[in-house]
N, C-alpha and C positions, 0 to 999 in steps of 0.2 A: 393288643395289636392296634386297636383304634387310637390309643394314647400315643403310640409311636408315630402314627401318621400326623397327628396334630402337632406333635413336637417337631417333626421334620418340617412341616409347613411353617411353623413359627421361626425356625432357624433360617429358612430360605427368605422369609419376609424381613428378618432382621438384617440379612446380608444385602438385600436389594438397594437400599439407599447408598451403600458404599460402592456398589457396582455402578450406579448412576453417577456418583461423584467422580469416580475414576474414569469412566467413559467420557464425561464432560471435560475433565482435565486433559485427557489424551487428545480430544478434539481441539481444544484451545491451543495446546502446544503444537499440534500439527499445523494449524492455521498460521500461527506465528512463525513457525519454522519455514513455511512456504512464502512468507513475506506478504501475505494477503490478509493479515490480521488488522485489528483496530489501530495498532501502533504505527503501521506503515503509512496509513492515510491514502492508499492508492484508490480506494473506492469513494472517498469523500470528495475528490477533485474531479469535476467533469472534464473530459478530454476536449480541448478546443478543436474546432474544425480547421482544416487547412486554409480556408479562404480568408479568415480574419487574422491569421498570424503571418505578418509580413516579416521579411528578413530583419528589418529594423526593430520590430517588436520582439523578435526572438533574441536579438543581441541585447536589448534593454533588459529582458527577463533574466538572461544569463548573468549580466552585470549585477542586477538586483539580488540574485541568489548568491552572489559571491563566487561564481564559477570562474570569472575572469577578473583581473585587476583593472585599474583605471587606464594604464598604459596600453594594455591589450585592447580594451574597449575603444580607446581613441584610434588606435591603428586599424582595427576592424571597421570602425565607423567611416574612416577616411576611405578605405578600400571599397566599402559599400556605396558610398556617395560617388566615388569615381566610376564605379561600374554602372550606376544609374545614369550618370551624365553621358556616358559613352553609348548608351542605347539610343536608337533612332526614334 
């Protein structure tokens, strides 16, 4: 009877590393699926405060990231400058 207990304890101990590996793999896949993993880079970039991000700066950032083309950038820049000139 005592032999059976030791054998059972050894079987459980042999299975634990695989359980840890599977749990870690499940956690990594869950984090990546939610988009908050290491690949998304969301946590690596600090969020800029609203005071230092002017409309011109936002427009320049969008152009630099390739979200808008040169023609759209020029058009939006002209509109932005016109709206700034019309302010009292």
